[in-house]
N, C-alpha and C positions, 0 to 999 in steps of 0.2 A: 472857521474856527473861531477862538472866542479868545483872543489874548488880551492880559493884562494892559490897560492903558497906561499906567504907570510902569508896569514893570521895567520897562527899560526904553532908551532912547528913542524915539521917532525912526522908522528902518529907512528913512527914505534917501537922503541926501549921503548920510554916514555909513548905509549898507553898499552903496553902488557908487560911490568914490574913491574908492581903493582901486577900481577898475578903471579909471581915466587917467586918462595924461600920461606924465614921467613914469607914475609908479606901475601903471600895465604893461609900458615898455620893459620896466629894472624888473619885473618878474620873469619876463624871458629873456633878457639878456643878461641878466645877473650884475647887473652895471653898480658902480657905487662900494664902498667899505660895508662891506657886510657886519652890521651891530648883534645880528640874530645869530644865537649860538645855543648848542648845546647845554645843559643843565651838567655842571660841572666840568664843563671845557671838555678839551680834545687827550687832555695826560688822563683822565681818569678810568680805571679798570671796572669790569662790570661785577654791579653785586646782585647775585642771585633773590636777591630777595628786594629789589627795586626795578620799576620800569618806568621810565623817564619818557615825558611826556611833551613837546613843541606844539601848545597851547595859542589861536589866535581867542579867545573867548574871553577878550579882556573888559568885556560891559558887564557891569555888578548883577547882573539876574544871572545869564551864562555861567559867569565864572562860579557865584555860590551852587549854581543847580550841579555843575561839575565837581565841586568839592564834595558835595552828597554822594554824590556816585562812587565815587574814588573813594571816600571813606567805609562804605558797604562793601566795593571790594576786595579793601585791606582786610574787613571784618570776616569774610568770606573765605579770602584764598592765603591772608598773613603775608601779603605783596604790597608793600608802600608804592604808590604812582607820584612821582619828584615830578610835578608842572611847572612847567617851565612858561609862562603864561608872558606872551611880549601883545602891545597896542595892536588890533584888529589889522587897520591901516601899516602899519611896519612890516610883521605878519607877511601879508600878500607881494608888501613889495620885495621883501626880500627872500623868500621864499628859494630862489634858485640858487643863490650861493650856500644859502644854509642849507642846502640837501645835497650841495656836492662837498660841502665843507664834513666836520663831525658832529650830524644830526642827533637830533633822542631818539629813541626807540621808535615811534609812535607819535603822528602829529595829525592835527584837527585839519580836515581840508573837504572838499567838495565832490560829489559824483560827477559822471558822465567825462567830458572829455578833458576837463580840467586834470582828473584823476589820470584819464589814459595820457595826455601828453609828458607827465612826469615818469610813467610808467615805463614809457618809448624808449624814456630815455636814458632808462635804467638804474634811476634815481628811486625806489621805491621796490619792496621786495613782494614778490606774490605770495597769496592768503589763504591758498587753495585746503592746505589742512585746514583751517578757522574755518573755510564756507561747509567743509565734507560735515561741521559739526551745526552748525546754525543755518545752514538752508534754508531746512524748512519754516524757520521765522519769517520768513518773507516771500512775498508776494515775487510772479516769476518777471515784473516790470524793472521792481527794485533791485535784481538779481543782474537782471541785462545792465542798469547803471553801474553796475560795482565791477563790471568787466574791463581790460585791458585790450587793446586791440588785438593781443597775442588770445583771446578766448581763456585767461587764467584770472582769477579773481586777485582784486589790488585795495579792496575799499569796503568798510563796515559802515553800513548808514545806520545814523541814530533818529534825525529828526528830518520831517518836511513839513509843507504846508501849499497849499493848492492857488493856482492864476485860475479864475473866474471871473462870470461876469455879475458882480453884487447888486442888488436892489432893497427895496422897500416894501415886504408885504402888502402895507397899507395903502401907498401909492396904487399898487397893483390892484388892491382889492378896488379902491375909491374910485380908477376907472378904466375897469372890467377887463385890465390885461391880463394876458397869457402869455406865460414863458413861451419863445420861440425857438423851435428843435430846429430850423432850417434859417440858411441865408435869406432867404426871400422874404420869411416870418417877420428875422432881425430887424429889417430894413423896413416893412409897412408897420412893425411897431414903432421906429422910431419917429415918421412921418406921424403917427398918431398922435407922440408924447412932444412934438413940436407944434403940432395945431391944438394940444391942450396946454400948451403955453409952461411946459419943462425943457429944459435939457436935454433933451434924449439922452447923450455920453456925457457922464463928466469927465475931464481932462486936465492935465498938468503936465510939461513935458518940459517946464525951466531947469533939469537939474540931469536932460538927457536921457534918462534911462527908462521911463515907463512907455515911451512911443517903442521900442525892441519887443515888448511883452506883446503888442498889438501884433506887428508884424510875425510874429513867431506864430501866436491860434488863430491867422489866416492862413499861411505858409502851411503846419502840420494839418490843417482840416481841407485845406484843397490839392494838396501835395503831396500827403503822406508824411510820415514819421523817417521812411528812410532817405526819401530826395532832402526832406528837413534837418537833417546831420549832416549829410554829405555836404550841402550847402556850407553850414555852419562848421565844417573842418575844411573848407576852403577847396573840395572835391569835385563839386558841383561848380556851374557859370553862372553869375551875378544877372550874365548876361540871355540865359533860356528863358524860352516863353513864356516857362512855367511861374517864374519868377516875377517877369511883366504882369501876370494874370496876378498874381496878389497886390501890385501897387493898383492897378485897373480894379478891382473889387476893392482895395482899402480907400481909392477915391470915392467910390459910391457911399463910402460911408462917413467921409471928411464933412459934408455938411452940416452932420448931425453930432459933431464933435464940438464942446464947449469954446467957445470962443476965449483968444487971449491967451493959450494954453502955453506960449512962450515965456512969458512972466509968474507963470503959478505953478505951487509945490505940487506935489501930488497929494498933500495933509489939506491945502487949502481946497482943490479940487474934490477931497473926500467929504469938506464940510458943505458942500452943494446938494452933497446924495444927504445926510446928516439932515438938511434943514428942507428936504424934499425939493425940493427946486431943480432938484437932475434923479431924471430916470433909470437910468442905471452909471455903471462904471466897472470896467475893466480893470483888475489889477489883482494884488497877491493879496490870502486872507489877511497880512497885516492890515490891511484898510481899517478894521473891525477898533485898531486900538484908539481910533479918531471917536468913536460911540462912546463917549465916555457915560453918558447918562444909562442906563440899564432897561428904562424902557424900550428907549432907541436901539439898543444893541440887541434885545431880544425881539425887535421888529425886522433884523437886517438878514438877509437870506442869499444865495446865490442860486447861479445854474449855469453848467460848461457850456464853453462858446459853442453858437450852432453850430449843426452839420453843413456841411458845404460840398463834398462830394460824397457820392452813397458808398465808395469805393473805401471809405475812409473811417466816414462818421464823425464818432465822438469817441475814438479809441485812444487819440493820446491825449495825455495831461502835462501840463507846465506843472512842475513840481520841485522847485532847488530843495537840493538834500545836502544836510550838512552828515559827516562823518569822520571817522579815521584810517588813515593808511600807515603802513609801515617802513619806516626806512630803510636804504641799501643795503643797511650792515649794522644791524639793533646789538646789542651788546651782551642784552637777556633776551633770546628768543623766544626760550622756553616762557618766562613770565610775558612776552608781549603775547603768547597766544593764548595762555589763560586770561585776558585784561580783555584781547578783543571776543573771547569766546562769551565772557562775560558781556559786554558792549552790545553783543550781536544778541542778546536775550532779552523780550520783553521787560524783564523785572527793570533791566537798567534804563531804558526808555522811560516805563511808568515812574521811576523814582526823580529822574532827570525832569519829567514835565510838571512834579507837584511844585517845582520851585520856577520854573518857566514854562507859562500856559499857553506861549505866544505861537507853540508849533506843536505838531503832532508827528505821534511814533512812526516810525518809518517799518515796523513790524507787523506782519497782519495776526501778529496772534496778541498785542499790547491789549491789556483792559480799558477799554473806552468809558467803562463804568462811569467815572469820573468828569468826562468830556459833556461840552455845551451840546446843543443839538447841532450849532454849527460845527464845532470840531468835529462831531461823528459826520456830520455830511461829506468833510472835508477827507477827512480820515478814509470814509466811505469811496468816495472818487478818485482818489488815490489809490488805495488796495483794489480797486475794480479794472484799473487801467489796463490796456494793453501794450501800450510804450511810455515811458515819461523822460520827458525832455525837463532841463536845466534851468531856461532861460539863455537869451542872448551871449550873456558875454560870461557866461561860464560854457557853454558849448561851443564856443568859440574859443580865440585866441583873444584873451583881453587888448594886447593892443590892436589890433584889428576891429574889435567894439568901441574901441575908447577914439581910435584916431579917425577910422572911416566911418563907419557905422552912426555912433551919435549923431555928429555932425551930417551925415549922408540922409538920413530919416528925418530930423530937421527942414532941412534944404527941400525933399518933397511934404514935407507937410505945408510949407508955406508957397510952394510951386510944382504943385501934381501934376501941372502940365507937360514939367522939365524932367521928366523920369526916364524918357530912353538914354539920355547926355549922362546921365547919373548912375544909372545901374553897369554903362559902359565905364565911367572913372571908377565904381564901386569894383569895377572886376579887375582894371589895373592894377589898379592899388593892394588887392586882395594878392596878386598874383606874385609882386612884390615881398611881400612881408609874408608869404606862406612860404615863399622859396628863401628865406632868412632861416636862418639854426631856433 
């Protein structure tokens, strides 16, 4: 996709920092005094002409984009959307306390495990009635992402973006490189790039989250979507031989990663791709925000992470997806249904993307005519996927990913030979964390 470089703050630390440290733990523990509360407070009675929405879209561009969507909904329905916007980080840190109190009717959240967690705790309302009307707008992979463990729908997706391997077409042309379709071809390409004086894989892990994306790709390519989801949900063992195989493969690729990654942000790593000093970069499509020159941006392309196991091919795509959930006892249920049916239609997504082009529509029926070639390719890759994952810190408990996996993966990157003891340590900590409520 082709996000506007100036559209909003770079999504590096700001987009992942909320999932680290005390914030991640507080999300699940409900610790601290809740500052996040519903519009109108707990004493307010239902207004049949108003639907309240708790929003984490505090950045200027998404906030403006949502305002345009809600204004259009009011024109069509006569219903007012009363938006309760809180700082993105604060919203995440206090979501558990907020949902147990007197939350707004609808709230912004994330697909997959992060949605299923609150659905399982009965802090969200099933919306199968909504999906009976909007189901035809979404590909099967999006439907799967929107269901709780009980098989009911709890989520309406709005926007998404893919993780892939980004490269410069002109660099590949200059050196006669071919897009690798398999793991062996990827390793061979890395060797060629190194011989040609390029950094094969740009990499920066100063903020500790980018490495999680590499793990995800190798794991679901090697072991399949089902095992990956079970591992993220704490149901599979990190000491399983399948996990060891992930790190063995990753070790094979490490010599081709950019040196000094512990002190480099993702933005700095992206600049080596911009400058044609690196051949490839595995990241989300927000990497395009670093390509501020139109000619450079037009030269940017990507390919899905290569096949590693013929049984799974390239059928899984990592595509973090944002959308909406309904709180446990919405005051205006009829209004909520109308709003979600509207948000689940392609028109709402198209309107949102006019203001915020840094993402693509989740609906398979959205009009892509205004998309850049990169956006169209991203949209097609997501729409055609058999399964979609959400990134490790959304597919698993945030307290586990922030306190165990982020430092754990950095230990591996610095000492690949110590992986056996590392995986035993991760498994011990996982059991303790997932046993807690």
